[in-house]
C-alpha positions in Angstrom: -5.6 -14.2 23.3 -7.3 -11.0 22.5 -5.6 -7.9 21.1 -2.4 -6.7 23.0 0.0 -4.1 22.3 3.6 -4.9 21.5 5.4 -5.5 24.8 8.4 -7.7 23.9 11.8 -7.1 25.3 13.5 -10.1 23.5 12.9 -12.4 20.6 12.2 -15.1 23.2 9.3 -13.3 24.6 8.0 -12.8 21.0 8.2 -16.6 20.6 6.4 -17.3 23.9 3.2 -15.3 22.5 3.5 -17.1 19.2 3.5 -20.5 21.1 0.7 -19.6 23.2 -1.4 -18.5 20.0 -0.4 -21.6 18.2 1.0 -19.8 15.3 4.4 -19.6 13.5 6.6 -16.6 12.4 10.1 -17.5 11.1 13.0 -15.5 12.1 16.8 -15.8 11.9 19.8 -13.7 13.3 21.5 -13.9 9.9 20.4 -10.8 7.9 22.4 -11.4 4.7 19.4 -12.3 2.6 18.2 -8.6 2.9 21.3 -7.3 1.1 21.1 -9.6 -2.0 20.1 -7.7 -5.1 16.9 -8.7 -7.1 16.0 -8.6 -10.7 12.6 -6.8 -11.5 11.9 -7.1 -15.3 15.0 -6.0 -17.0 16.3 -4.0 -14.0 18.0 -5.0 -10.7 17.1 -3.6 -7.2 20.1 -3.4 -5.1 18.7 -4.9 -2.1 15.5 -6.7 -0.9 14.0 -3.9 1.1 11.4 -1.4 0.1 9.6 1.7 1.0 6.0 1.1 0.5 3.6 3.8 -1.0 2.7 6.1 2.2 0.5 8.8 1.1 1.2 12.2 2.6 -1.6 14.2 1.6 0.8 17.0 1.1 0.8 17.9 -2.7 -0.3 21.3 -4.0 -3.8 22.2 -5.0 -3.0 21.2 -8.7 -1.6 17.9 -7.7 2.2 18.5 -8.0 4.6 17.4 -5.1 4.9 20.2 -2.4 7.6 20.8 0.1 6.7 18.2 2.6 6.5 15.8 -0.4 10.0 16.5 -1.7 11.2 16.2 2.1 9.8 12.9 2.5 11.2 11.2 -0.7 14.6 12.8 0.1 14.6 11.0 3.3 13.4 7.9 1.9 16.0 7.8 -0.8 18.7 8.5 1.7 17.6 5.7 3.8 19.0 3.1 1.1 16.0 0.8 0.4 16.3 -1.1 -2.9 12.9 -0.1 -4.0 11.1 3.2 -3.6 7.4 2.9 -4.1 5.9 6.5 -4.6 2.6 7.0 -3.2 -1.0 6.9 -4.5 -1.0 9.5 -7.2 -4.6 10.2 -8.8 -5.0 9.8 -12.6 -7.8 12.3 -12.7 -9.1 15.4 -10.6 -12.3 13.3 -9.6 -10.1 10.2 -8.6 -8.4 12.1 -5.6 -9.0 10.8 -2.2 -8.3 14.2 -0.8 -7.7 17.8 -2.1 -4.0 17.6 -1.7 -3.4 14.1 -3.1 -0.9 13.9 -5.8 -2.4 14.2 -9.3 -0.5 13.2 -12.4 -1.5 15.0 -15.6 0.1 16.8 -18.5 0.2 20.0 -16.5 1.9 18.5 -13.3 4.3 15.7 -15.1 7.3 18.1 -15.1 7.2 18.2 -11.2 7.1 14.4 -10.8 10.2 14.1 -13.2 11.8 16.6 -10.9 11.0 14.8 -7.7 12.1 11.6 -9.1 15.6 13.0 -10.3 16.2 14.9 -6.9 15.3 11.9 -4.8 17.7 9.8 -6.8 20.3 12.5 -6.4 19.9 12.4 -2.8 20.1 8.8 -2.7 23.5 8.7 -4.5 25.1 11.5 -2.3 24.1 9.6 1.0 24.7 6.1 -0.1 27.3 6.3 -3.0 27.3 6.9 -6.7 26.4 3.4 -7.5 23.1 3.6 -5.5 20.1 3.1 -7.8 16.8 1.9 -6.4 14.2 0.6 -8.4 11.2 3.2 -8.6 7.8 2.9 -8.7 4.7 5.2 -8.8 1.2 4.0 -7.7 -1.5 5.3 -10.3 -4.8 5.6 -8.3 -8.4 6.1 -8.5 -10.1 6.4 -5.1 -13.3 5.2 -6.1 -15.9 5.1 -3.2 -13.3 7.1 -1.0 -12.7 9.9 -3.7 -12.8 13.4 -2.0 -11.4 15.9 -4.5 -12.5 19.0 -2.8 -13.9 19.5 0.8 -16.6 16.9 1.0 -16.7 13.2 0.0 -17.8 12.5 -3.7 -17.9 8.6 -3.8 -17.5 7.0 -7.3 -18.9 3.3 -6.7 -18.6 0.2 -8.7 -21.3 -1.6 -6.7 -23.5 -1.2 -3.7 -21.9 -2.7 -0.8 -24.4 -3.6 1.9 -21.9 -2.7 4.7 -19.6 0.1 3.3 -22.7 1.9 1.8 -24.3 1.9 5.3 -21.0 3.1 7.2 -20.5 5.9 4.7 -24.0 7.2 4.2 -24.4 6.3 0.5 -28.0 6.0 -0.4 -29.4 3.0 -2.5 -30.1 5.2 -5.6 -26.4 6.4 -5.7 -25.6 5.9 -9.4 -22.8 3.5 -10.3 -20.0 4.4 -12.6 -21.1 2.9 -15.8 -19.5 0.6 -18.3 -19.1 3.2 -20.8 -17.2 5.5 -18.2 -15.1 2.5 -17.1 -14.2 2.1 -20.7 -13.1 5.7 -21.0 -11.1 5.6 -17.9 -8.8 2.9 -19.3 -7.6 5.7 -21.7 -6.8 7.8 -18.7 -4.9 5.2 -16.8 -3.0 4.7 -20.4 -2.2 8.4 -20.3 -1.0 8.4 -16.7 1.3 5.5 -17.3 2.8 7.0 -20.3 3.5 10.3 -18.4 4.9 8.3 -15.4 7.3 6.4 -17.7 8.4 9.5 -19.6 9.0 11.3 -16.0 11.6 8.6 -15.3 9.9 5.9 -12.9 11.0 2.4 -13.6 7.5 0.9 -13.0 4.0 1.9 -12.6 1.7 0.3 -10.3 -2.1 0.1 -11.3 -3.4 0.1 -7.8 -5.8 -2.6 -7.0 -6.1 -2.7 -3.3 -7.7 -1.4 -0.2 -11.2 -1.1 -1.8 -10.3 1.8 -4.1 -12.2 1.5 -7.5 -10.3 -1.4 -9.1 -10.2 -3.4 -5.8 -13.9 -2.8 -5.6 -14.5 -4.0 -9.3 -12.9 -7.2 -8.3 -15.7 -8.0 -5.7 -18.5 -6.6 -7.9 -20.5 -9.9 -7.7 -23.9 -8.0 -7.8 -23.1 -5.5 -10.6 -24.6 -6.2 -14.0 -23.1 -5.4 -17.5 -19.5 -6.2 -18.6 -17.6 -5.2 -15.5 -19.7 -7.4 -12.9 -20.9 -10.8 -12.0 -18.7 -13.5 -13.2 -14.8 -13.9 -12.7 -14.1 -12.7 -16.3 -16.1 -9.6 -15.8 -15.0 -8.5 -12.6 -11.3 -8.8 -13.6 -11.9 -7.5 -17.0 -11.0 -3.6 -16.2 -7.7 -4.6 -14.6 -6.6 -7.2 -17.1 -7.6 -5.0 -20.1 -5.9 -1.9 -18.6 -2.7 -3.9 -17.9 -2.8 -5.2 -21.4 -3.2 -2.0 -23.1 -0.6 -0.2 -20.9 1.9 -3.0 -21.8 1.2 -2.8 -25.4 1.0 0.9 -26.0 3.5 2.4 -23.6 7.0 2.0 -24.8 9.5 0.8 -22.0 6.9 0.5 -19.3 7.2 -2.1 -16.5 4.1 -2.9 -14.7 3.6 -3.6 -11.1 0.6 -3.9 -8.9 -0.3 -3.3 -5.3 -3.0 -6.0 -5.1 -5.7 -7.0 -2.5 -5.8 -10.9 -2.4 -8.1 -10.9 0.7 -10.5 -8.3 1.6 -11.7 -9.9 4.9 -15.2 -8.5 3.8 -18.4 -10.6 3.7 -19.3 -12.2 0.3 -21.0 -11.0 -1.9 -19.2 -7.7 -1.3 -15.7 -9.3 -0.6 -12.8 -10.5 -2.7 -10.6 -13.6 -1.7 -13.1 -14.5 1.0 -14.9 -17.7 1.8 -18.4 -17.5 0.8 -19.4 -18.7 4.4 -17.0 -16.8 6.6 -15.1 -13.6 5.5 -12.5 -14.3 8.3 -11.3 -17.1 6.2 -9.3 -16.4 2.9 -10.2 -18.1 -0.3 -7.4 -17.5 -2.8 -8.5 -19.4 -5.5 -9.8 -16.2 -7.6 -7.0 -14.1 -6.6 -4.3 -16.6 -7.7 -6.2 -17.2 -10.9 -6.1 -13.4 -11.5 -2.3 -13.2 -10.6 -1.6 -15.8 -13.2 -3.4 -14.0 -15.9 -1.6 -10.8 -14.9 1.8 -12.5 -15.2 0.7 -13.4 -18.6 -0.3 -9.8 -19.3 3.2 -8.8 -18.4 3.0 -7.8 -14.8 6.8 -8.1 -13.1 6.0 -7.6 -9.6 2.9 -8.0 -7.2 2.9 -6.1 -3.9 0.6 -8.4 -1.8 -1.8 -6.6 0.6 -5.2 -7.2 2.0 -8.2 -5.4 3.9 -9.6 -2.0 4.0 -7.7 0.8 5.8 -11.1 2.6 6.5 -13.1 -0.2 7.6 -10.8 -3.2 8.8 -7.3 -1.7 9.3 -6.3 -4.5 11.5 -6.1 -6.7 8.3 -3.6 -4.9 6.4 -1.8 -2.9 9.3 -2.1 -4.6 12.6 -1.7 -1.8 15.3 -1.3 -1.1 18.9 -3.8 1.7 18.8 -6.5 2.7 16.4 -7.7 6.1 15.3 -9.9 8.0 17.7 -13.2 6.0 18.0 -11.8 3.2 16.3 -12.4 -0.4 17.3 -9.9 -3.1 18.6 -9.9 -6.2 16.8 -10.8 -9.7 18.5 -7.4 -11.1 17.6 -3.8 -10.5 18.6 -1.7 -8.4 16.3 0.5 -11.3 15.9 -2.3 -13.2 14.1 -2.7 -10.3 11.7 1.1 -10.4 10.8 1.2 -14.0 10.4 -2.0 -13.8 8.1 -0.7 -11.3 5.7 2.8 -12.8 5.4 1.2 -16.1 4.7 -0.9 -14.5 2.1 2.5 -13.4 0.2 3.8 -16.9 0.8 0.9 -18.3 -1.0 1.2 -16.0 -3.9 4.9 -16.8 -4.4 4.3 -20.6 -4.2 1.6 -20.2 -6.8 3.6 -17.8 -9.2 7.4 -18.7 -8.5 8.6 -16.7 -11.3 6.8 -13.4 -10.4 8.5 -11.0 -8.0 6.3 -10.9 -4.8 6.7 -8.0 -2.3 5.4 -8.8 1.3 3.6 -6.1 3.5 2.4 -5.9 7.0 5.7 -6.1 8.9 5.7 -2.8 10.7 4.1 -4.0 13.9 7.2 -6.1 14.7 9.2 -3.0 15.3 13.0 -4.1 15.9 12.5 -7.5 14.9 11.5 -6.6 11.3 14.9 -7.6 10.2 15.0 -11.1 11.6 11.6 -12.1 10.3 12.2 -10.4 7.0 15.6 -12.4 6.6 13.8 -15.6 7.4 10.8 -15.0 5.1 13.2 -14.3 2.2 15.4 -17.2 3.0 12.6 -19.6 3.0 11.0 -18.3 -0.4 8.1 -16.6 1.0 8.8 -13.3 -0.8 11.3 -11.8 -3.0 11.2 -8.2 -1.4 9.9 -6.9 2.1 8.1 -3.6 2.3 7.7 -1.2 5.2 5.3 1.6 5.1 4.6 3.2 8.5 7.8 2.1 9.9 9.4 4.2 6.9 7.6 7.3 8.1 9.0 6.7 11.5 12.4 5.4 10.5 13.2 6.4 7.0 16.9 4.9 7.6 15.7 1.6 8.3 17.2 0.0 5.3 20.6 1.6 5.9 20.6 0.5 9.6 19.6 -3.0 8.8 22.1 -3.4 6.1 25.3 -1.7 7.7 24.5 -2.3 11.5 22.5 -5.5 11.3 19.7 -4.2 13.5 17.2 -1.3 14.1 17.4 0.9 17.0 14.4 0.0 19.1 14.0 3.6 20.3 13.2 4.8 16.8 10.9 2.2 15.4 7.3 2.8 14.6 5.0 2.1 17.6 1.8 1.7 15.4 -0.2 4.4 17.4 -2.2 5.3 14.2 -1.4 8.9 14.5 -0.2 9.2 10.9 -3.6 7.8 10.0 -5.5 10.1 12.5 -3.8 13.0 10.7 -5.3 11.9 7.3 -8.7 11.2 9.0 -8.5 15.0 10.2 -7.8 16.1 6.8 -4.2 17.2 7.5 -0.7 16.3 5.8 0.5 13.3 7.2 3.8 11.8 8.8 5.2 10.4 12.1 4.0 12.4 15.0 6.1 10.6 17.7 9.5 10.6 15.7 9.2 13.7 13.5 7.3 15.6 16.0 8.6 19.3 15.0 7.1 18.8 11.8 4.0 16.7 12.3 3.2 17.4 15.9 1.5 20.7 15.4 -0.4 19.3 12.4 -1.6 16.5 14.5 -2.8 18.8 17.4 -4.3 21.4 15.0 -6.5 18.5 13.3 -7.5 17.0 16.6 -8.5 20.5 18.2 -10.6 21.1 14.8 -12.3 17.7 15.2 -13.2 18.3 18.7 -14.6 21.7 18.0 -16.6 20.4 15.1 -18.0 17.4 17.3 -18.8 20.0 20.1 -20.7 22.1 17.4 
């Protein structure tokens, strides 16, 4: 069965396609596992639902949160999730994925402290004075996807035979040097210190989706201290984690980590050397054990590359304009990413594991999430695109026992399309007064540029 859009009126309809595909997806009517608190390091999240880090591309030019940024996090906090994962925030100007990506520096740190305090206050106002979610900020370096001004400025860890060609990166494009990577550890350290001082409960040293650290994990063809064998490819991440843990007082370290790239060897991580469609978690699980020893409290399991293979990390009904349709049913992608988190949890039972990739399930998210939690396949369930569309998803699941099928994310990729068109992003179908005009402007500009 090839790609199909979501068309399930009942859970039995969903089961029918699962049976035809020969795959299993747990689900249950009892949603009580969602409401259970969960311990993260020395703190407790009040429930097992999380807002994933969804980048808005709407900061100020200096990297501070802007009006739409604040609006988004007020809505997320009001929604009542037990964990709020603040979006990709660049650690240096050259590390930004777009000119309006958030940027944490000495100059902007005060604005992040204010955003954090404002969001928590809104959460208490709506959900009660005892509501206190666990908060994480994602510290990011965009690497080959860096675009700090008005044109790409890729910083690459190794030459990738597929991505270089797709991005127009020439063979003689210089790699980031070992010395530069050594200095970059200091930058992560400084950003982690600023984030902790700003009040965030945890910092995420982002290692996913083929950004810089994620690419280093797959640097099989790179020479020097940061390439080749496993010990070298994981060196930057492990050394950075150890230094942050040792040198930043009171820090709690989390990671959003690719465990499977779905990208061919020797350029992919967590893949079979013979077939990139087959995960091989031997190295990712080995790394996770080392990260846990180094002091990581929580791992947010993800996969794929949103620029190249988005169906792996976020199964969709529609791709962006000009994008492909995968030769698999979205349910296969959902089951795969849920199973990747299950394998991580089985290999590291004392680690808090956050599962991703649920948004395509729409109104059945709660049933599947509850069953995964009850079966020990994860400790927390995160929603990304669905949180854009339905910021109150956690409160509705916990208080009403269901989601409104008329308000759930329809995985139309318009939020992604706005990003590709270099606009400030959000949910076009369900927040149309704000994001409809931005979407239309970006599409019109793209068509005019294509016509030129």
